[in-house]
FIPA-795200 format. One line per field, with one value per residue (C-alpha): residue number from 0; x, y, z. Coordinates in steps of 0.05 Angstrom, whole numbers. Layout:
N
seq <- c(NUM:...) $
px <- c(X:...) $
py <- c(Y:...) $
pz <- c(Z:...) $
//
This chain:
292
seq <- c(0:1:2:3:4:5:6:7:8:9:10:11:12:13:14:15:16:17:18:19:20:21:22:23:24:25:26:27:28:29:30:31:32:33:34:35:36:37:38:39:40:41:42:43:44:45:46:47:48:49:50:51:52:53:54:55:56:57:58:59:60:61:62:63:64:65:66:67:68:69:70:71:72:73:74:75:76:77:78:79:80:81:82:83:84:85:86:87:88:89:90:91:92:93:94:95:96:97:98:99:100:101:102:103:104:105:106:107:108:109:110:111:112:113:114:115:116:117:118:119:120:121:122:123:124:125:126:127:128:129:130:131:132:133:134:135:136:137:138:139:140:141:142:143:144:145:146:147:148:149:150:151:152:153:154:155:156:157:158:159:160:161:162:163:164:165:166:167:168:169:170:171:172:173:174:175:176:177:178:179:180:181:182:183:184:185:186:187:188:189:190:191:192:193:194:195:196:197:198:199:200:201:202:203:204:205:206:207:208:209:210:211:212:213:214:215:216:217:218:219:220:221:222:223:224:225:226:227:228:229:230:231:232:233:234:235:236:237:238:239:240:241:242:243:244:245:246:247:248:249:250:251:252:253:254:255:256:257:258:259:260:261:262:263:264:265:266:267:268:269:270:271:272:273:274:275:276:277:278:279:280:281:282:283:284:285:286:287:288:289:290:291) $
px <- c(-576:-621:-678:-748:-732:-677:-721:-777:-727:-707:-780:-793:-732:-748:-821:-802:-760:-802:-877:-913:-852:-849:-792:-763:-704:-681:-608:-593:-519:-522:-571:-587:-575:-591:-641:-651:-694:-765:-781:-781:-762:-735:-793:-846:-816:-802:-856:-891:-910:-897:-964:-944:-886:-904:-867:-884:-835:-767:-793:-803:-865:-864:-937:-939:-995:-1008:-1029:-961:-916:-840:-817:-747:-707:-641:-610:-547:-514:-563:-578:-611:-577:-617:-579:-602:-570:-539:-532:-564:-572:-640:-633:-582:-553:-512:-460:-432:-467:-427:-421:-373:-403:-379:-434:-488:-535:-600:-609:-677:-680:-742:-778:-768:-694:-674:-635:-646:-590:-591:-522:-507:-436:-456:-516:-563:-618:-667:-723:-786:-851:-920:-993:-1011:-1077:-1041:-984:-1007:-999:-931:-880:-836:-893:-944:-912:-897:-926:-955:-932:-906:-926:-997:-1053:-1079:-1011:-1018:-1011:-1071:-1041:-974:-1009:-1045:-981:-939:-989:-959:-893:-833:-782:-740:-772:-716:-715:-791:-793:-745:-791:-813:-873:-900:-876:-850:-791:-772:-696:-640:-621:-691:-712:-653:-672:-747:-734:-690:-743:-795:-748:-756:-701:-688:-686:-756:-805:-846:-908:-900:-935:-1001:-1038:-1065:-1131:-1095:-1101:-1042:-998:-965:-903:-942:-968:-898:-867:-920:-909:-833:-832:-873:-833:-766:-785:-818:-759:-710:-750:-752:-676:-666:-644:-578:-510:-440:-405:-420:-483:-532:-607:-643:-635:-560:-562:-535:-580:-565:-608:-545:-527:-588:-571:-582:-556:-540:-465:-450:-422:-383:-408:-450:-525:-554:-617:-617:-597:-581:-511:-512:-465:-488:-478:-477:-501:-517:-589:-613:-545:-550:-518:-564:-546:-582:-574:-585:-596:-657:-684:-720) $
py <- c(3991:3936:3920:3898:3823:3841:3891:3839:3788:3839:3850:3776:3767:3827:3807:3743:3781:3844:3837:3833:3859:3925:3974:3984:4029:4069:4089:4143:4147:4208:4265:4243:4191:4219:4267:4290:4244:4271:4310:4269:4207:4169:4186:4169:4099:4081:4038:4024:3954:3934:3911:3894:3901:3917:3939:3993:3990:3992:4023:3983:4003:3986:3996:4016:4006:4081:4095:4116:4080:4079:4088:4061:4062:4025:4073:4047:4010:4005:3939:3913:3865:3824:3803:3754:3687:3691:3747:3749:3800:3796:3803:3784:3833:3838:3878:3866:3897:3927:3897:3951:3978:4048:4051:4029:4089:4065:4010:3984:3942:3898:3866:3796:3801:3818:3879:3907:3951:3995:4000:4046:4066:4113:4142:4145:4111:4146:4138:4177:4173:4186:4174:4105:4129:4182:4140:4144:4220:4219:4258:4196:4151:4194:4190:4115:4075:4005:3947:3895:3837:3863:3817:3871:3881:3846:3856:3902:3948:3949:3970:4026:4050:4053:4067:4122:4125:4142:4120:4057:3998:3988:4062:4064:4003:4037:4097:4091:4135:4081:4017:4021:3980:3949:3956:3947:3874:3846:3890:3862:3791:3800:3830:3771:3721:3758:3761:3837:3886:3940:3989:3973:4031:4022:4038:3969:3941:3970:3963:4025:4011:4010:3934:3893:3863:3796:3831:3859:3790:3760:3817:3816:3742:3749:3806:3768:3703:3737:3775:3714:3670:3722:3729:3653:3651:3705:3759:3767:3769:3755:3758:3741:3778:3730:3724:3719:3643:3649:3626:3665:3693:3655:3685:3713:3642:3644:3709:3700:3767:3813:3825:3774:3821:3784:3715:3669:3674:3619:3610:3543:3547:3621:3638:3709:3744:3786:3860:3919:3989:4050:4072:4125:4122:4047:3987:3946:3874:3837:3790:3827:3761:3735:3799:3837) $
pz <- c(206:235:188:203:216:264:302:305:332:386:402:412:455:499:504:540:591:601:590:656:695:733:724:793:775:715:703:653:641:596:582:512:457:389:420:492:535:546:610:674:634:693:738:686:675:747:778:712:690:618:591:520:471:399:336:284:225:259:324:388:428:503:526:599:649:658:586:560:511:511:438:422:358:351:300:267:325:382:418:481:529:579:642:695:712:642:592:523:467:434:358:306:256:192:231:300:361:417:486:512:578:563:511:559:562:593:644:666:730:731:790:759:772:702:679:608:581:519:487:428:408:351:388:329:368:413:464:475:515:486:502:477:447:405:377:305:308:341:299:291:269:233:164:166:109:104:148:99:144:155:131:84:51:-16:-92:-94:-42:-78:-142:-105:-73:-137:-194:-237:-199:-242:-189:-200:-164:-114:-93:-88:-42:6:14:87:74:28:61:132:156:90:85:35:47:42:-16:-56:-37:-51:-120:-137:-116:-157:-217:-221:-239:-187:-246:-271:-261:-198:-239:-271:-209:-233:-299:-335:-299:-231:-222:-195:-249:-249:-222:-163:-145:-149:-108:-53:-44:-44:7:57:47:55:118:151:135:162:227:235:224:277:228:192:225:199:266:338:357:390:398:464:464:453:380:321:267:203:147:116:95:51:15:-60:-83:-25:-16:-72:-124:-179:-157:-201:-197:-154:-195:-230:-304:-299:-324:-297:-249:-190:-203:-154:-168:-124:-117:-68:-34:-21:-54:-98:-114:-170:-229:-295:-332:-294:-262:-316) $
//
């Protein structure tokens, strides 16, 4: 599944092609994706100008000029393709995105000459429309936690979120009701940078008085650094999915632990080997020698 850096990369690529443009025509090639389209979906989009394109966790928010917002989620395999003089696919992912036209489900024709196509082979993604002023209470968004790239997200906030938690640190960090959009790859990488074991209790981020510990400061810094570096790199892809500028995402070349089971730890002077274990149904990669 695309993680926050990949979705942010998609947002930035689509922003260049779509913001300020008017939707002249909408093609719906099926009645639903993961869920049915909202009532009068085609009619409510047609003629609308895209005023802004934002992101909340892993959701893309297309703010329209009539006070509504198009909410889009990529699910497991969804992607957008921008077509004009040349074709590009905004975003770069750890797994290949489809370009097979039989999986093209929604096509937006813009007045700037560009066509934006949503492709989703597994159909776990979805689209919805909601009043822009009521987005925070939308059923898909209301329970989302903190944005890890927000200015106010720091060691103090981590301590507040996890004080008293008995959950293992890795599992707790993946709880979308606490931190929104933080996914498996980047949690593994952030824990490695912070030298924290994924098995350590999440409560270790707060002192008995509720103050942030040294671990909380290290982790807050690592989370922000990993996400910002991944966004700058265009996300993570091991195959041929391309960003809006035609380049490949290359953050996967900087993985320290993810998908490196059995390989030597890359930390200088560490003689450990990367291990894999299952937590909350996901693979966790870490070095037991230097992550305590």
